[in-house]
N, C-alpha and C positions, 0 to 999 in steps of 0.2 A: 769469129765467135764459134763456129761449128767445130773447128779443129781443136780449140782450147777445151770446149765442152766434152768432145769425144775423148781427148787425152785424159781429162779429169775424171770422167766416168770410169774409164778403164782402170786407172791407178787406184781410185777410191774403191772400186769393185774388188780389185785384187787384194788390196791391203786390208780392207774391212771384211768384205764378204767371204774371202778365202783364208788369208793369212791369220786373221784374228778369229772370225766366227767358225772357220773350218774345224777348229779343235772340238767344238761342241758336236759337230756332225759325226765325228769319228770316235767319240768317247767309248762306246761299246767295243769297238775294234781295238783301241789302245788299251782299254782295261784288260781285255783278254790276252793281248800280246805281251804286255809288260806287268800284268798282275797288279794293276793300280787299285788302291782302296778308294772309297768315297772321299776320305779326307785328302788324299794326294790329288785326286781329280780337282777338288776345290782349291787346294793350294796352288796348283799350276794355273788355274784361271785367275786367282788373285795376283799371282806373280806377274802374269801377262798384263793385267790392268795397272799394277804398280809401275812397271817399266814404261807403259804408255804415258803415265802421268809425268814421269821423269823426262821422257823425250819431249813432251809438250812444253816443258819449261825452257828447253834449249832451242826449239825450232824458230822462235822469232829472231834470235841472234843469228842463226844460219841464214835466214831470209834477208836480214839487214846487211849482212856481210857480202853475200853472193847473189842476191836476187832469189826469186821463187824457184828457179830451175834446180838449184843445188839441193835443197831439202826434199823436193818432190822426187827427183831421180834417186836420191839416197834412200827415200822411203821404199821405192820399188826394188832397189837392190837389197835392202834389209829384209823385205818380204821374201825375196828369192833365197837369200841365205837361210832364213829361219825355216821356210817350208822345205828346202832341200835337206836341212839338218834333221827335220822330223822324218823325211822319207828314208834317210840313211841310218836313223838311230837304231842301235843294237842294245841299248840299255836305258835305264831311267834317266841317268844324268844327261845323255845326249838328247833324249826326248824333251826334258825340261828346258834345256838351253834353246832348242828349236822353237818350242811353243812360246817361250818368253821373248826371244828375239823377234819372232814374227809378230808378236803383240805390240811391239813398239812401232811397227811400220806405218800404221794409219796416222799416228801423231805427227810423223814427218811429212806425210803425203797431202793431207787435207788442208790444214791451216794456211799454207802458202798460196793456195788457190784463191783465197780472198784478195791477196796482193796481186796475183797474176791476172785475175779478172779485172781488177782496177786499172792495171797497166795496159792490157791487151784487148779489152772489150769496150766498145763505145758506150757512153752514158745512155741509159734508156733500155739497154739489154743486159745490164749486169745482174739485176735481181733474178731474172730468168736463168742466166748462166750459173749463178751460185747455187740455186736450188736444184737445177738439173745435175750439177756435179755432185751435190750432197746425196742425190738419190742413187748414186753409183753403188751404194751398199746393197740395194735391192737387186740390181743386175748381177752383182757378184754372188749373192745368195742363190739366185735363180740358175746361174751357171754352175756353181759348186754342187747344188743338189743333184742334177743329172750326172755330173762327173762321179759323185759318190755312188750313185745307183749303178752306173756302168762298171765302176771298179769292183763293186761287190766286196768280197773278202780281201781283194788285193788292194788294201788301203794305201800302200806305199805308192802305187801307180798314180793315185789321185793327187798325192802330195808332190810327186814329180811334175804332174801337169800344172799344179798351182805355181811351182817354182818357174816353169817355162813361161807361163802367162805373166808372172811378175817381171821377168827379164824383158818380155815384149813391151810391157807397160813402161818400164824404165827407159827403154830405147825410144819409144814413141814420144814420151814427155821431154827427153833430151833434145829432140828435133823441134817439137812444137813450141816449147816455152823459151822465150828469150832469156838471156842471163840476167837481164834487169840492171838497173843502176846499182853501183856499189857505193857503200858509204856507211858510216857509223850512225846509228840511231841510239843515242845514249839511253841505256837501261829501258828498252821498250817494254819489257815484261813488267818491271816494277812500276813504271809510269802508268801502264794500263790498269793494273790492279788498284792503284791509288786514286785513279780518276773518279770523280763523282758520277760520271756517265756509266761507269762499270758496275755500280752496285746492283741496280735492278737487273741488268743483263746477266751478271754472274749468279745472282740468286735464282733467276729463271732457269739458267743452265743446270744448276744443282737439282732443282725440283724435277725437271724433265729427266735427268739422269736416274733419279730414284724410280720414277714411274716406268721408264723403259726397262731398267734392270729387273725390277720385280716381275714384270710381264714375261720377259725373255727367260728368266730363271725358273719361274714356277708355273707358267701357263700350261705347258705340256703335262707336268706332274699333276696339276689340278684336273685337267681333262681326262687323262688316263685313269687317275685315281677315282674318278666318279663311277667308273665301272660299266656304264651303259654304252660307251662307244668303243670301237675296236682300237687296238694299239696303233693302227695306221692313222688314226685321227691326230696323233701327235705330229708326225712329219707333215701331214696334210695341213695342219695349222700353220707350220712354218712356211710352207709353199704359198699359202694364201696371204700371209704377211708380206712375202717377197713380191708377189704379183701386185698387191694393193699399193706397196711402197712406190712402184713406178709412177702411179698417179700422184703420189705425194711430191714428185719432182716438179709439178706444175704450181708449187706454192708461190713462185715468183709472179705468175699471172694473177694469182689470188690477191697478192699484195697490191699489184697494179690496179686491180678492180675495186677493192674495198678498203685499201689502206693498211699500213703496218699494224696498227693497234687492233683493228677488227680481225685481221688475218690471224693474229696471235690468239685472240679469244676463240675463234672458230676451231683452230687446230688443237688448242689445249682442251677444248670441250670434246673433240673427237677422241683424244687420248684418254681423258678421264672417263668417258662413257665406255670405252673398251675395257678399262679396268673394272668398272662396276658390273658390266653385263656378264663377264665370264664366270665369276663366282655365284651369280644369281641362278644360272642354269648350266653348269658345266657338263651335264649329261644330255643336253639338247643340241643336236647337230646344227640346226639353223641359228641358234643363239651363239654358239661357238664360232660359226662362220661369220656372222655379223661382227662379233667382237674382233676376230682376226683381221677382217677387212678394215674396220675402224682404226685398229692399232697400226696396221701397215701404212695407211694413208696418214694417220695422225702423227706417228713418230718421225717419218721422213719429212712430211710437210712442216712440222713444228721445228725440227732442227734446221730446215732450210730457212724458215722465217727468222730464227735466231741468228743465222749466218748473215741475213740481210740486215738485221738490227745491229750486229756488231760492225758490219762494213760501214753503215751510215753513222754510227756513233764514233768510229775511229777512222775517218777518211785518210788521216796522215799515216796511219799504220794499221791497215785492215787485217793484216796477218796476225799481229799481236792481239787485236781484239778478238778474233776468232779463236786463237790459241787459248786465251784466257777463259772464254766461254766453254770451250771443249774440256779444259782442265777441270772446271767445276762440275761439268756434266759427268765426267768420269769419276770424280770424287763421289757424286751421287750414286753412280753405278757400283762403286766399291762398297759404300756403306748401306745402300738400300737393301740388297739381298740378305746381308747379315741381320739387319733389323727385322726384315720380313720373316726370316727363318726363326728368329726368337719368338716373334708373335705367333707364327704358324705352329710352332712346337707346343705352345700353351693353349692357344685358342682356335687353331685351325687357320688355313690359308685365306679364307674369305675375309676376315677382318684386316689382314695385311693388304689385300687388294683394295678394300674400301678406303683404308687409311692412305694408301698411295694415290688413289683417285682424288682424295681430299687435298693432298699436297699439290698435285698437278693443278687442281682447280684454284688453289691459292695463288697461282701465277697471275691471276687477274688483278691482284694487288700490286704487281710489279710491272709497271707500264713504261714503254719508251716515251721520251718527251715528244710533244707535238711537233717540235721543229724537225724531227726525224721522219715525219710523214712525207716530206718532199722527196722527189725522185732522186736517184743516185747522182752524185756530183762528180766533176772531174777529179782524178786522183791528184792529191797534193802531198808528195813525198816530203818528209822532214829533212831539211838540209843539214848535213853534218857540219860541225864547227871547222873553221879553216885552221887545222892544227898540223898541216903538212903531211897528213897520213896518205893522201893521194900522191 
């Protein structure tokens, strides 16, 4: 279990925390280097998310064909190519290609770990393994932050470091993950979306995506715009989120103690409360700190709980279930900031945060079935038809 978890944390940390979220860390440097307008900055972020969604559609097929190792290693290599392209970029076109390619890497790296955990981790430890791997984003952010500080104005050096770490993550996962059984799972993506079991899970993923994106997009702007805190409060907010997110990796133990449904309610309540507290007192250091800690724990723990939910709902294809949930989560992340921006432009950011909190709280209406409260079960791969393909 430890080797699988360590490999998963590293590749998730590199692909999410560096290849995807590293762009936001360096926007001021990239804006100065390439003369980016605010509109172009937003378009690059949107393009990165859009490519992520496309990659999510295809990753279950890659896992079905070659086992979890193929897409995970490919995700690490894509992260390396994307970050290296950014480091070497001399113009806007190369920068855009690098940012967008790097943005696809988490979609390849994370969903297959639901399948890998089902194959390589014994029942009883899978929930903990899944949530620890999901918390890799926090570790990636914590490593990326100091790298960015050490690099200072030499932002290209930081992206070279990201590329090197991505190659190490790809090599590590190539050794740790077994190739897995090969076979055709007919239309796993379509079958997952059409299943009755998917409706509540996918709805929950969408609502979580809206809440996460609104906070990540506008929290620093809200705090700095309040005027009573120094500009360093913005980066400090992100560091607090990353530190708190490590604790969110213990969501598997929370599920073991209080059950899947209750763990879902507790974690969604933490995320909703974080969204409510920040606009109530954005000029108060203690309130901002509490909000950041709640958000860090809440969003990592909640995504971990959703990963457990998907693995239990789709034991025959856990990777397809997780990919479907993450697809809707990122649809929420794509649409949430746009809607919040429209609301914020007319009424201020506070109503946008409150509405997002209400949507997250509405997840309480979307509950996993009671049969999913049982502990994880042995992996049951779907057998391909005997059509001579082997």
